[in-house]
N, C-alpha and C positions, 0 to 999 in steps of 0.2 A: 554792273556785272553780277550775275547770280552766283551766290556762294552756297556751299554745302559741306557736310561733314563726311569724310571718308576715312577708312582705316587701312586700305591697301589698294594697290594697283598691280595686278598680276598680268605680265606680258607672256605671250606664247602659250596661252591657255588653249587646251583642246577638249575640254569637258563641259564647256558652258555655251554650247551652240555649235553651228557648223564651222568647219575650217579652223584656221589659227585666229585666235581672238585676244583682245585685251579685256580683262574683266576688272571693272571698277567696283570695289566693295564699299557700299555706303554704310555709315554707322548708325545704329539705333534699330531696335526691333521690338514690336509689341508682343511677340510670342515668347514663350519660355519653354522651348522644346527640351525634354529631358536629355536628349542625345545631341544637343546642338554642337555642330562641328566647329563653329566659330563663336565661342562664348564671349570673346572680347568684343563682338559686334553688338551685343545686346544693349548696353548703356549708350545713350547718344553722346555723352561727354567722353573726353579722352580717358584711356585706361593706362595705368602704370604697369609696365612690364619689367620684371627683374630676373636676370639670369645670373645666378651666383657663380657659375663657372667662369664668367667673364670678369668678375670683380677682382681688382688688384689690391683692395684694402687701403686705398689712398686717403679715404676719409673726407674727400671734398664734398660728398653728398651730405654728410653729417653737418658740416659747417653751414650749409645754406638752407637746411630744412627747418623752416620757421616753426611748424607745429611739433617738432621733435619726433617725427615718425620714423626717422632713419637713425640707426646706431651701428656701432661696430660690435660684432659678436666676439666671443672668446677665440674663435678660429680666425679672426682678422678679416672677416667678410662683412659687407653691409647686411643689415637685417632691417626689414620693413615692417612696421606696425600698421597694418591695413586699417585698423580702427581709428588711428590718429591721422592717417594720410588724407589730405584734401585734394590730391591729384593736381597740384598747382604746376608741377613740372620743373620746379627749380633744381631738384636733385638730378634729373635727367639731363638738364642743360649743362651741368658741371661734371658729367660722367664721361671722361674721354674714352674709356674702353667700351662704352655703350652697354654696360651691364644693366643700367637703368635707362629705360626709354619710354616715351609717351607714345601710345598707339592710338591714333585718331587725330585728325587735324581738319581745320576749316580751310577750304580752298575754293578757287573759282572754276567754273565750267571751262573757261578758256585755258587755264593752266592744266587741267586734266586732259583736255583734248590735245594739247600740244604733246603730251606724253603718248597718248593713244596713236597719234598720227606718225610717230616714229616708225611704226611697223606697217604703214599703208601698203607697201609692196607685197608683204606677206598676206594681207587680206585679199588683195587682188588675185594672187596666185592660188589661194586655197578656198576662196569663197567665204572668208571669215569676216571679222569686224569687231564691233564694240558690244560688250555685255555689261549691263548694270545688275549688280547682285547686292548682297548684304550680309547681315542686317536686312532691312526691308526698304526698297526704293520708294514704295508708296508713302512712307513717312516723310519724304522730302520731295514732294511733287514739283515744286518750283525749280529746284536744282536739277532733278531728273529730266524735266521737260527742256530746260535750257541746254543740258548736255546732249540730249538726243537731237534737239534741233540743230545744234552746231555740228554734230556728227553727220546728220543728213545733208547739210550744206556741202560737206566733203564727200558725199556719196557713199557713206559707210553703211553696211548691213548692221542692224541693231537688234539685240535681244534684251529682254528684261526677265530676270529670274525673281519670282515673287511668291509669297505665301498667299497672295490674294486678299489678305486681311487689311482692309482700308476702305475709305469711302469710294463709291462708284465714280464720283466726280474726278478723283485722282486717277483712276484707271482710264476713264474716258479721255482725259487730257493727254495721256501718254499714247493711247491706242493708235492714232494716225502715224505715229513716229516709230512704231515697233514692228519689225518684220516677223519675229517669232517670240511668242511668250513661253517661257519655261515656268510652268505653273505647278506649284507644289501641291501634292495631295498627301498629307501626313497621316490621315486616319479618316475612314469613311463613317465610322460610328460616332455620332455627335458627342455622346457622354465620354467615350474614350478619348476623343479629340481634345475635349476640355481637360481631361486628366493628364494627357501627355504634353499638351502645349500651353495650357493655361487659358485658352479661349475656345468658344464654341465655333463650329464650322459653318453656321448658317450664312453669314455674310460672305465667307469665302466661296461657298457653292453658288450663291446668288450672283456674285461678280463673275464667276466662271461661266455660268449659263449666259449671262448678258454679253460677255465678251465673245463667246462662241457664236451667239445669234447675230452679233454685229459683224461677223465674217473674219474675225482675227484668226491667225494661224497660231495654234496652241499645241505644245507638247506637255502632256501631263506627267510630271515627275513624282515618283512615289518612293520615298525612303522606306526600306524594309528593315525593321528592327526586331531581331529575335527576342522572344519572350514578351513582346509588346504588340506591334501591329503585323508581324509576320504570321498571319493566321489565314485560314481558308475563308473565314467570314469577311476579312478585309479584302482579300483577292476578289471575292464575289461582289463586294461593294465597288471595287474598281471596274469590274465587268459591267455592272449596272450603270455606273457613271459614264463609261465610254459609250454605252448604247444610247444614252441621252444626248450625246455630243457626236453626232455622225460625221461632222466635218473636222473632228480632232485629227491632228497630224499623227498622233500615236501616243503610246504610253511607254515611259522609260522607268524601269525599276532601279533604284539606287541602293545597293546593299550596304548595310551598316559597316562603318569602320571606326576604330577607336583611337586614332591618332590625336584626337582632341584632348584626350586625358592628359597629355604632356603639357597642355596649356594651363591646366588648373593651377599648378604651383607657380608658374610664371606670372599669373595675374592675381594670385592670392585668392583663388576661388575654391569652393568645395562642391561636391555633388553627392546626391543620394542615389544616383543611377548605379545599379548593381554592377560590380566588377565581373560578375559571372556572365554578363552579356558579351559574347564574342562575335567577331565578324563571321558570316556564314560561309560554308564551303561553296566552291564553284558549282558543284553538282546541285546543291540546294537552290542556288540562284537560277540555274538552268531550269529546274523543276517549276519555279514560280513563273518564269517566262513562258514555259510550255503550257502551264495551266491557263494563262491568259490567251495564248494563241489558239488553243483548242476550243476556246469559247468565242472566237471571232474577233479578238482584240488585236489591233496592229501594235506590235511591240517594236520599239525603235531604240537605237543607241545613237551617241553623238556622231558616229561614222555613217549612219544610214539616213540622217536628216537631210 
């Protein structure tokens, strides 16, 4: 049985491909996007989540924490020293109110598919299916391939959401099993891409072109981040890219949202991303879409795919 690392399974998803879907989030990502919506997905190993509001101050976590990373504060709540924490999970295993939880686990493709198949009737009625997301599915090609193969045996429609940053061999292995690729384009300027994500976009663009030329169905998904890539130059870059990919299913702009900030304290994370960056107004998003349409780009949303 093929095993892999996941951190969430989201049923009744309507934003990760056509119809009603189940999105399986794989853990581990080679990118370090400044605005990452799932920062807990980046490390491949499990992450410790702590929600103080759930803590009842029982102290069971303190008793079992071997490195001494957990203590009780003066307020009677657990306090986690992230520098001492080894993420062993002992504290979470003894936390009845689930204030402490480990996010991320190793599982089998068969066990994941069993959960996915619970909603088979909804997929048939809506044209939905399974979506692999992350993190980055290309980091776990064996597991992704096994899960997609099993889904195809059951007749499921399959999508993969990817940054495209990985070896072509991994992309090519998954290619026959994927109905629609949800391919991220985070920045068209290579230097800014490296600044915003920590990696250059040359391999991403090369894989995108090869995937397109192989006949894959691709939706280009472009996060739009104010004060960063929400620029005319980037929109022009998207236009140029779409013209090089005439068989592209379309471009979907993804406006920035800031709900991820609530996760920072939960996982003991910090960010240098400016708090001044706010989600764009609807009119602004409409203007971006109009800009692309006026230049001949097919703009799509999850409802139009």
